[in-house]
C-alpha positions in Angstrom: 62.9 91.0 107.8 65.7 91.3 110.3 69.3 92.3 109.7 72.2 94.4 110.9 71.2 97.7 112.4 71.7 100.7 110.1 75.0 102.5 110.5 74.5 106.2 111.4 75.8 108.8 109.0 78.3 110.2 111.5 79.7 106.8 112.3 80.0 105.9 108.6 81.8 109.2 107.9 84.1 108.7 110.8 84.9 105.2 109.6 85.6 106.6 106.1 87.9 109.3 107.5 89.8 106.7 109.6 90.3 104.4 106.5 91.5 107.3 104.3 93.9 108.5 106.9 95.4 105.0 107.6 96.7 104.4 104.0 99.7 106.0 102.3 99.1 104.7 98.8 95.3 105.2 98.9 92.5 102.7 98.7 90.1 102.0 95.9 86.3 102.2 96.1 86.2 98.4 95.9 88.3 98.3 99.1 86.0 100.8 100.8 82.8 99.0 99.7 84.2 95.7 100.9 85.7 96.7 104.3 84.5 100.1 105.6 81.5 99.7 107.8 78.6 101.7 106.4 79.4 100.8 102.8 79.5 97.0 102.9 76.7 94.7 101.5 75.4 94.2 105.1 75.2 97.9 105.7 74.2 99.5 102.4 72.6 96.7 100.4 73.9 94.9 97.3 73.4 97.7 94.8 76.7 99.0 93.7 75.0 102.1 92.2 73.5 102.9 95.6 76.9 102.7 97.3 78.4 104.8 94.5 75.9 107.5 95.1 76.4 107.3 98.9 80.2 107.5 98.6 79.9 110.6 96.3 77.6 112.3 98.7 79.9 111.5 101.6 83.0 112.9 99.7 81.2 116.1 99.0 80.1 116.4 102.6 83.6 115.8 104.0 85.1 118.3 101.5 82.5 120.9 102.6 84.0 120.5 106.1 87.5 121.2 104.9 88.6 117.5 104.8 90.9 117.3 101.7 90.4 114.0 99.9 93.0 113.3 97.3 92.3 111.1 94.2 95.1 109.4 92.3 94.7 107.4 89.0 96.6 104.2 88.3 98.3 105.0 84.9 98.2 101.4 83.9 94.4 101.4 84.0 91.8 103.6 82.5 88.5 103.0 84.4 87.6 105.1 87.5 87.5 101.9 89.6 91.3 102.1 89.6 91.3 105.5 91.4 92.7 105.5 94.9 91.5 107.8 97.6 93.3 109.1 100.7 93.5 111.9 103.2 97.0 113.4 103.6 97.5 113.7 107.4 99.3 117.0 107.0 96.2 118.5 105.4 94.0 117.1 108.1 96.0 118.1 111.1 95.9 121.3 113.1 98.4 124.0 112.1 102.0 123.2 113.2 102.1 126.3 115.5 99.0 125.1 117.4 100.0 122.7 120.2 98.3 121.4 123.3 99.5 119.5 126.3 98.0 116.0 126.9 95.9 117.4 129.7 94.5 120.3 127.5 93.6 117.8 124.8 92.0 115.5 127.4 89.8 118.3 128.7 88.8 119.6 125.3 87.8 116.1 124.0 86.0 115.4 127.3 84.1 118.6 126.9 83.2 117.6 123.3 81.7 114.3 124.5 78.9 116.0 126.4 77.6 117.8 123.2 75.6 116.3 120.4 76.6 116.9 116.8 73.3 118.8 116.2 74.3 121.4 118.8 77.8 122.1 117.6 78.3 124.6 114.8 80.0 123.3 111.6 83.4 124.9 112.4 83.1 123.4 115.9 82.4 120.0 114.5 85.5 120.2 112.3 87.6 121.3 115.2 86.4 118.5 117.4 87.0 115.9 114.7 90.6 117.2 114.3 91.2 117.1 118.0 89.9 113.5 118.2 92.3 112.7 115.4 95.2 113.9 117.5 94.4 111.0 119.8 96.4 108.7 117.6 99.6 110.5 118.8 98.7 110.5 122.5 100.6 107.5 123.6 99.7 106.6 127.1 96.9 109.1 127.3 93.7 108.3 129.1 91.7 107.9 125.9 92.1 106.6 122.4 90.5 108.0 119.3 87.6 105.6 119.7 85.8 107.5 122.4 82.0 107.0 122.0 80.7 110.6 121.9 77.0 109.7 122.1 77.1 106.8 124.5 73.7 106.4 126.1 73.1 107.6 129.7 76.4 109.5 130.0 74.6 112.8 130.4 72.1 111.5 132.9 74.8 109.9 135.0 77.0 113.1 134.9 74.1 115.1 136.3 73.4 112.4 138.9 77.0 112.2 140.0 77.2 116.0 140.4 74.4 115.8 143.0 75.1 112.4 144.5 71.7 111.2 143.4 70.5 107.6 143.7 70.4 105.9 140.3 68.6 102.8 139.3 69.3 100.8 136.1 69.4 97.3 134.6 72.9 96.1 134.2 74.3 93.3 132.0 76.8 91.9 134.4 79.4 89.4 133.3 78.2 85.8 134.0 74.5 86.7 134.0 72.2 85.7 131.2 69.7 88.5 131.9 70.3 92.1 133.0 70.0 92.6 136.8 68.7 95.7 138.6 71.2 97.8 140.3 70.7 100.8 142.6 73.5 102.9 143.9 74.6 106.5 144.7 76.3 108.0 141.7 79.6 109.6 142.8 81.9 110.1 139.8 81.8 109.4 136.0 85.2 109.0 134.3 86.8 107.7 131.2 89.4 105.0 131.2 90.9 103.8 127.9 88.0 105.3 125.9 85.2 103.7 128.0 82.9 105.5 130.5 82.8 104.1 134.0 80.4 105.0 136.9 81.9 105.0 140.3 79.1 104.6 142.9 78.3 103.7 146.5 76.0 100.8 147.1 74.3 101.6 150.4 72.5 98.2 150.6 75.8 96.3 150.7 78.0 99.0 152.1 80.6 98.9 149.3 81.9 101.0 146.4 81.1 99.6 142.9 82.4 100.5 139.5 80.0 100.0 136.6 80.9 100.0 132.9 78.3 102.4 131.3 78.1 100.4 128.1 76.8 97.5 130.1 73.7 99.4 131.3 70.6 98.3 129.5 67.9 100.9 128.8 67.6 104.3 130.5 68.9 105.3 133.9 66.4 106.4 136.5 67.6 109.2 138.8 66.4 112.2 140.8 66.3 110.9 144.4 69.0 112.5 146.6 70.9 110.3 149.0 70.6 111.5 152.5 73.0 109.2 154.4 76.8 109.4 154.9 79.2 108.2 152.2 82.7 106.9 152.9 85.7 108.7 151.4 85.8 108.3 147.7 88.7 106.3 146.3 88.5 107.0 142.5 92.3 107.0 142.0 92.5 103.4 143.4 89.8 102.3 141.0 91.6 103.9 138.1 94.8 102.1 139.1 93.0 98.8 139.3 91.4 99.2 135.9 94.8 100.1 134.4 96.3 96.9 136.0 93.6 94.8 134.4 94.2 96.5 131.0 97.9 95.9 131.2 97.3 92.2 132.1 94.8 91.5 129.4 96.4 91.5 125.9 95.0 89.9 122.8 97.1 88.8 119.8 94.9 89.4 116.7 95.4 88.7 113.0 93.6 91.3 110.9 92.8 91.8 107.3 94.7 94.7 105.8 92.7 97.9 105.0 89.6 96.4 106.7 87.6 98.2 109.4 89.1 95.9 112.0 92.6 96.9 110.8 91.7 100.6 110.9 90.2 100.6 114.3 92.3 98.0 116.1 95.6 99.2 114.8 95.1 102.6 116.4 94.7 100.9 119.8 97.5 98.3 119.3 100.5 98.4 121.6 102.5 96.3 119.1 102.1 95.6 115.4 103.8 93.2 113.1 102.3 93.5 109.6 98.8 92.0 110.0 99.3 90.8 113.6 98.3 93.2 116.4 98.5 93.2 120.2 95.5 95.0 121.6 94.8 95.4 125.3 91.3 95.2 126.8 89.5 95.2 130.2 86.1 93.5 129.6 86.6 90.2 127.7 82.9 89.8 126.9 82.5 93.3 125.5 85.8 93.0 123.5 84.6 89.7 122.1 81.3 91.4 121.0 83.4 94.1 119.2 85.5 91.5 117.5 82.4 89.7 116.3 81.2 92.8 114.6 84.3 92.7 112.3 83.3 89.3 111.0 86.1 87.3 109.3 88.4 90.4 109.1 89.9 89.5 112.5 91.0 86.2 114.0 91.9 85.8 117.7 95.3 84.0 118.0 95.3 84.2 121.8 94.4 84.1 124.6 92.3 81.0 124.3 89.6 82.3 126.7 89.0 85.3 124.4 88.9 83.0 121.3 86.3 80.8 123.0 84.3 83.9 124.0 84.2 85.1 120.4 83.1 81.6 119.2 80.3 81.6 121.8 79.2 85.1 120.9 79.1 84.2 117.2 77.1 81.1 117.9 74.7 83.1 119.9 74.3 85.6 117.1 73.7 82.7 114.6 71.2 81.1 117.0 73.2 77.8 117.0 74.6 76.9 120.5 75.9 73.4 121.3 79.3 72.2 122.2 82.5 73.0 120.3 83.2 70.6 117.5 
């Protein structure tokens, strides 16, 4: 029987931390079970008891890592369902006398992205999580807090770019129904606005190309060294072009308060008016896929092209198709 893919424990815990940090008055377990990915019916099943046990285990786990979760009772009610949970930012942040420049933070978080959680010691995992949490205060920095630490193929492409190896992979290019095979010389791997990009030289067409790593399907093949000449690398120009696209593409979104969509998208918003957020993006199709994952917790107000892209993606997921009614 099919269904939504299981949410990994580290992702569920990260979602929970984000939700508990984003509220001042605290949120109830009912709110968590309804809106935090990893605890909803689609993720954890319909058994309230199972989700209660999962939540209790996660609270103990986070507290063992030094994350202080506060519990407040509603004096007007007596049952434990009225309890509200939150993380006080001051207790979660680094000490006040420990400061880093944006560049130092960028380098430390980038270093953390090449490690797997199983390799880091427990204190190192706590430190990395707190460093990532500082991303919410880095206005204009190169990355938001939503960096995907374990994105597939990042390690392989990093090694290939260091040696200028030829890489071969299947790529889900915009406008194509099926992935297409791409072969290029890996030159540079970089982050822009929380997404990995591969800057490469296509010797067959004599052009530079930039690939979004999250659009690569399957594993990357590499190991063959490129022997011919390569023109001067223009990474700065590519970064500037991506930034111009990001600045130009802005979505107006209406989100449900305290939902996962609210928690994640609000941190990336450049403007917020209660439940209406302005969020910039580069790849419309990928952003539409992300918005689909939030279900009815988010509605696209504009642009119309993004709204239609979301509708088409939802129909594809539902196996419907057909013209707009």
